[in-house]
GUTOR-144386 format. One record per residue: x, y, z of N, C-alpha, C in turn. Coordinates in steps of 0.2 Angstrom, whole numbers, padded with zeros to 4 digits, always signed. Layout:
! GUTOR-144386
XYZXYZXYZ
...
END
This chain:
! GUTOR-144386
+0895+0418+0542+0893+0417+0548+0886+0416+0549
+0884+0411+0553+0877+0409+0553+0874+0411+0560
+0869+0415+0560+0866+0418+0566+0859+0416+0566
+0857+0414+0572+0850+0412+0574+0847+0418+0577
+0841+0420+0574+0838+0426+0577+0831+0423+0580
+0830+0426+0586+0824+0424+0590+0820+0430+0592
+0814+0430+0593+0810+0436+0596+0803+0434+0597
+0800+0437+0602+0793+0438+0603+0789+0432+0605
+0791+0426+0603+0788+0420+0606+0793+0414+0606
+0792+0410+0612+0796+0404+0613+0794+0399+0608
+0799+0397+0604+0797+0391+0599+0798+0384+0602
+0792+0380+0602+0793+0374+0605+0798+0369+0602
+0799+0371+0595+0804+0367+0592+0811+0368+0594
+0812+0374+0597+0819+0376+0600+0819+0375+0608
+0814+0373+0611+0814+0372+0618+0811+0365+0620
+0805+0364+0620+0802+0358+0622+0804+0352+0617
+0805+0353+0611+0807+0348+0606+0814+0349+0603
+0818+0352+0607+0825+0354+0604+0829+0348+0602
+0832+0348+0596+0837+0343+0594+0843+0347+0591
+0849+0345+0592+0855+0349+0590+0855+0350+0582
+0852+0346+0579+0852+0347+0571+0849+0353+0569
+0844+0356+0574+0840+0362+0572+0845+0368+0572
+0850+0368+0576+0855+0374+0576+0862+0372+0574
+0862+0367+0570+0869+0365+0568+0872+0371+0564
+0879+0372+0565+0882+0377+0562+0881+0384+0564
+0877+0385+0569+0876+0392+0572+0882+0395+0575
+0884+0401+0574+0889+0404+0577+0887+0409+0582
+0881+0412+0582+0879+0417+0586+0871+0417+0587
+0869+0418+0593+0861+0419+0593+0860+0426+0595
+0855+0429+0592+0853+0436+0594+0846+0436+0595
+0844+0439+0601+0837+0440+0603+0835+0447+0602
+0829+0448+0599+0826+0455+0598+0821+0456+0603
+0820+0453+0608+0816+0455+0613+0810+0451+0614
+0806+0452+0620+0800+0449+0622+0800+0442+0623
+0806+0439+0626+0806+0432+0627+0808+0430+0634
+0806+0425+0637+0807+0422+0643+0814+0421+0644
+0817+0424+0650+0824+0424+0651+0826+0416+0651
+0822+0412+0654+0824+0405+0654+0825+0402+0647
+0821+0404+0643+0822+0402+0636+0828+0404+0633
+0831+0410+0634+0837+0412+0632+0843+0409+0635
+0842+0407+0641+0847+0404+0645+0848+0397+0642
+0842+0394+0641+0842+0387+0638+0846+0387+0631
+0844+0392+0627+0847+0392+0620+0854+0393+0620
+0857+0397+0624+0864+0398+0624+0868+0392+0627
+0864+0389+0632+0867+0383+0635+0868+0377+0630
+0862+0375+0627+0862+0369+0622+0865+0370+0616
+0865+0376+0613+0868+0378+0607+0876+0379+0608
+0877+0381+0614+0884+0382+0616+0887+0388+0612
+0884+0393+0611+0886+0399+0607+0884+0405+0611
+0887+0411+0610+0885+0417+0613+0878+0419+0611
+0875+0422+0616+0868+0425+0614+0868+0432+0616
+0867+0437+0612+0866+0444+0613+0859+0446+0613
+0857+0451+0617+0850+0452+0617+0849+0460+0618
+0843+0462+0616+0840+0468+0618+0833+0467+0621
+0831+0472+0624+0824+0471+0628+0818+0473+0624
+0813+0469+0624+0807+0471+0621+0803+0475+0626
+0797+0477+0624+0792+0481+0628+0789+0477+0634
+0790+0470+0634+0787+0466+0639+0793+0462+0643
+0798+0465+0644+0804+0462+0647+0806+0465+0654
+0801+0468+0657+0802+0471+0664+0805+0466+0669
+0804+0459+0667+0806+0454+0672+0814+0454+0672
+0817+0456+0666+0824+0456+0666+0827+0460+0671
+0823+0465+0674+0826+0469+0680+0828+0465+0686
+0824+0460+0687+0826+0456+0693+0828+0449+0691
+0827+0447+0685+0830+0440+0683+0832+0441+0675
+0838+0444+0674+0841+0444+0668+0843+0437+0666
+0843+0436+0659+0845+0429+0657+0852+0428+0658
+0854+0423+0662+0861+0422+0664+0865+0419+0658
+0871+0421+0658+0875+0418+0653+0874+0421+0646
+0869+0426+0646+0868+0430+0640+0871+0437+0640
+0871+0441+0635+0875+0447+0635+0870+0453+0632
+0868+0457+0636+0864+0463+0634+0869+0468+0630
+0866+0470+0625+0870+0475+0620+0866+0481+0620
+0862+0483+0625+0858+0489+0625+0863+0495+0625
+0862+0500+0620+0866+0506+0620+0873+0505+0619
+0875+0500+0616+0883+0499+0614+0884+0495+0608
+0890+0496+0605+0892+0492+0599+0896+0486+0602
+0894+0480+0600+0897+0474+0603+0901+0471+0597
+0907+0469+0598+0911+0466+0593+0911+0458+0593
+0909+0455+0588+0909+0448+0588+0912+0446+0581
+0918+0444+0582+0922+0441+0576+0923+0447+0571
+0923+0453+0572+0923+0458+0568+0917+0461+0566
+0911+0458+0567+0904+0461+0567+0903+0466+0572
+0902+0472+0570+0900+0478+0575+0892+0478+0576
+0890+0476+0581+0883+0475+0582+0880+0480+0587
+0875+0484+0585+0873+0490+0589+0866+0488+0592
+0865+0488+0598+0858+0487+0601+0854+0492+0604
+0848+0493+0602+0843+0498+0604+0836+0495+0605
+0835+0492+0611+0829+0489+0612+0823+0494+0614
+0817+0491+0615+0811+0494+0617+0807+0496+0611
+0800+0498+0613+0795+0500+0608+0793+0507+0609
+0789+0509+0604+0786+0516+0604+0782+0516+0610
+0782+0522+0613+0778+0523+0620+0771+0523+0618
+0767+0519+0621+0760+0519+0621+0757+0518+0628
+0761+0519+0633+0759+0519+0640+0764+0521+0645
+0763+0521+0651+0768+0523+0656+0771+0516+0659
+0776+0514+0655+0780+0508+0657+0787+0508+0654
+0791+0504+0658+0798+0504+0656+0799+0501+0648
+0805+0502+0645+0806+0500+0639+0801+0502+0633
+0798+0508+0635+0794+0512+0630+0797+0519+0629
+0797+0521+0622+0801+0527+0621+0797+0531+0616
+0797+0538+0617+0794+0542+0612+0800+0543+0606
+0798+0546+0601+0803+0547+0595+0809+0551+0598
+0807+0556+0602+0812+0560+0605+0817+0557+0610
+0814+0552+0614+0818+0548+0618+0823+0544+0614
+0820+0540+0609+0825+0536+0605+0830+0540+0602
+0828+0546+0599+0833+0550+0596+0839+0552+0601
+0837+0553+0607+0841+0555+0612+0846+0549+0613
+0844+0543+0614+0848+0538+0615+0853+0537+0609
+0851+0538+0603+0856+0537+0597+0861+0543+0598
+0859+0549+0599+0864+0554+0600+0869+0553+0605
+0867+0550+0611+0872+0548+0616+0877+0543+0613
+0875+0539+0608+0880+0534+0605+0885+0537+0600
+0884+0544+0599+0888+0547+0594+0896+0546+0594
+0898+0547+0601+0905+0546+0602+0907+0538+0601
+0903+0534+0603+0905+0527+0602+0905+0525+0594
+0900+0528+0591+0899+0526+0583+0905+0529+0580
+0908+0535+0582+0914+0538+0579+0920+0533+0580
+0920+0531+0586+0926+0527+0588+0926+0520+0584
+0920+0517+0583+0919+0511+0580+0919+0511+0572
+0918+0518+0570+0917+0519+0563+0911+0516+0560
+0905+0517+0564+0899+0514+0562+0898+0507+0565
+0893+0503+0562+0891+0497+0564+0889+0493+0558
+0889+0486+0559+0887+0482+0553+0880+0479+0554
+0877+0478+0560+0871+0476+0562+0867+0480+0567
+0861+0482+0565+0857+0486+0570+0852+0481+0573
+0852+0480+0580+0847+0475+0583+0843+0480+0587
+0836+0479+0586+0831+0483+0589+0825+0478+0591
+0821+0481+0595+0814+0477+0596+0809+0480+0591
+0808+0486+0591+0804+0490+0586+0807+0490+0579
+0802+0491+0574+0805+0492+0567+0806+0499+0566
+0809+0500+0560+0810+0507+0558+0803+0509+0555
+0801+0516+0556+0795+0518+0553+0795+0517+0545
+0789+0514+0543+0788+0513+0536+0791+0506+0534
+0794+0502+0538+0798+0496+0536+0796+0490+0540
+0790+0488+0540+0788+0483+0544+0784+0485+0550
+0782+0491+0551+0778+0493+0557+0771+0493+0555
+0767+0495+0560+0759+0495+0559+0757+0502+0560
+0751+0503+0559+0748+0510+0560+0746+0511+0567
+0745+0506+0571+0743+0507+0578+0749+0510+0582
+0748+0514+0587+0753+0517+0591+0758+0512+0594
+0755+0506+0597+0760+0501+0600+0765+0498+0596
+0763+0498+0589+0768+0495+0584+0771+0499+0579
+0770+0506+0581+0773+0511+0577+0781+0510+0577
+0784+0511+0571+0791+0511+0571+0794+0518+0572
+0801+0518+0573+0805+0524+0575+0808+0527+0568
+0806+0533+0567+0809+0537+0561+0816+0538+0562
+0819+0539+0568+0826+0540+0569+0830+0534+0567
+0827+0528+0567+0831+0522+0565+0832+0523+0557
+0827+0526+0553+0829+0527+0546+0835+0532+0546
+0835+0537+0550+0841+0542+0550+0847+0538+0551
+0847+0533+0556+0853+0530+0558+0855+0525+0552
+0851+0522+0549+0852+0518+0543+0855+0522+0537
+0852+0528+0536+0854+0532+0530+0861+0535+0532
+0863+0536+0538+0869+0539+0540+0875+0533+0539
+0874+0527+0542+0879+0522+0542+0879+0517+0537
+0873+0516+0534+0872+0511+0529+0874+0504+0531
+0872+0501+0537+0874+0494+0539+0871+0489+0534
+0874+0484+0533+0871+0478+0529+0865+0475+0532
+0864+0475+0539+0858+0472+0542+0855+0476+0547
+0848+0475+0548+0845+0477+0554+0840+0471+0556
+0840+0469+0562+0836+0464+0565+0831+0467+0570
+0825+0465+0569+0820+0468+0574+0814+0462+0575
+0810+0464+0580+0804+0459+0582+0798+0464+0582
+0794+0462+0587+0788+0466+0589+0782+0465+0585
+0783+0465+0579+0777+0464+0574+0776+0456+0572
+0771+0453+0575+0770+0446+0574+0767+0444+0568
+0768+0438+0566+0765+0436+0559+0758+0436+0559
+0754+0435+0565+0747+0435+0565+0744+0442+0565
+0748+0447+0565+0745+0454+0565+0743+0456+0558
+0745+0452+0553+0744+0454+0546+0749+0458+0543
+0750+0458+0536+0755+0462+0533+0762+0460+0535
+0763+0454+0537+0769+0452+0539+0774+0450+0533
+0780+0453+0534+0785+0451+0528+0791+0450+0532
+0794+0444+0531+0800+0442+0534+0806+0447+0533
+0807+0449+0527+0813+0453+0525+0810+0459+0520
+0814+0464+0521+0813+0470+0517+0819+0474+0516
+0819+0478+0511+0825+0481+0509+0825+0489+0510
+0829+0492+0514+0829+0499+0515+0833+0503+0509
+0831+0509+0508+0834+0513+0503+0842+0514+0504
+0843+0513+0511+0850+0514+0513+0855+0508+0511
+0851+0502+0508+0855+0496+0506+0854+0491+0512
+0851+0493+0517+0851+0488+0523+0846+0483+0522
+0847+0477+0523+0843+0471+0523+0839+0470+0530
+0833+0472+0530+0829+0472+0537+0826+0465+0538
+0827+0462+0543+0824+0456+0545+0820+0456+0551
+0813+0454+0550+0809+0453+0556+0810+0446+0559
+0813+0446+0565+0815+0440+0569+0810+0436+0572
+0803+0438+0572+0798+0435+0576+0798+0427+0575
+0798+0424+0581+0798+0417+0581+0806+0415+0581
+0808+0413+0575+0815+0411+0574+0816+0412+0567
+0822+0413+0565+0825+0414+0558+0832+0413+0558
+0835+0410+0553+0842+0410+0553+0845+0414+0547
+0850+0417+0548+0853+0421+0542+0860+0420+0542
+0863+0419+0536+0870+0418+0535+0873+0425+0532
+0878+0427+0535+0882+0433+0533+0888+0431+0530
+0890+0434+0524+0896+0432+0521+0902+0436+0524
+0908+0434+0523+0914+0437+0526+0915+0444+0522
+0912+0444+0516+0913+0450+0512+0908+0456+0514
+0904+0455+0518+0898+0459+0520+0900+0464+0526
+0906+0463+0529+0908+0467+0534+0916+0467+0535
+0919+0472+0538+0926+0472+0538+0929+0467+0542
+0935+0464+0540+0938+0459+0544+0940+0462+0551
+0940+0458+0556+0942+0461+0563+0948+0465+0563
+0948+0471+0565+0954+0475+0566+0955+0479+0559
+0950+0479+0555+0951+0482+0548+0945+0487+0547
+0943+0490+0552+0937+0495+0550+0939+0501+0547
+0945+0503+0548+0948+0510+0546+0948+0515+0551
+0945+0513+0557+0946+0517+0563+0952+0515+0567
+0957+0519+0567+0964+0517+0570+0963+0515+0577
+0960+0519+0581+0960+0518+0588+0955+0511+0590
+0950+0511+0586+0945+0505+0587+0949+0498+0585
+0952+0499+0579+0956+0493+0577+0961+0491+0581
+0965+0496+0584+0970+0495+0589+0967+0491+0595
+0962+0494+0598+0959+0491+0604+0957+0484+0603
+0953+0483+0597+0951+0476+0596+0957+0471+0595
+0962+0473+0592+0968+0469+0591+0972+0468+0598
+0972+0473+0602+0975+0472+0608+0971+0467+0613
+0964+0468+0612+0960+0464+0616+0960+0457+0614
+0961+0455+0608+0962+0448+0605+0968+0445+0607
+0973+0449+0609+0980+0446+0611+0980+0444+0618
+0975+0446+0622+0975+0444+0629+0970+0439+0630
END
């Protein structure tokens, strides 16, 4: 499966100078936040593929103008052809604004997902805006990562985590990192394409969770 990742800045090559060859073979688009809703609407339209998104710390405009035709995955596990994709947007709190969270706030969000994660028997991709602490974050408060993301990775061992928030020009930029839990962490700043093999996640309806697999099977029949 080929996934186009976008975050933090609108790429002229995918907007002003778009050509179909640039997204050939893409099955899914995932936004990790801080992007113009018009940009996301454009991408899902011209690529003609689903676009999933979480909110960044500069996406307050989504309150009044959410990207049409795109799917918010905040605080849920979204199924895409068998991939279980968990979304947790926002950044570390450095001011009094929406989409900013303390460590305790984000931990509370994750705890509220416990029933869902039991039902889905975990997830395959964690989509966030902020990084996990110690894996692509910075020392300043606005770009600090969440330690509770590390706990989440250690508990469920998803193959992938996608995030944004830390731009290339900030220094110490690394596109990919490996977490001790085995998770491949990818910074989606700008744009990046990742290909996921069929052997990296359970086939649809075969997660081992009886009720979730039954639910997905029934959903696909209708």
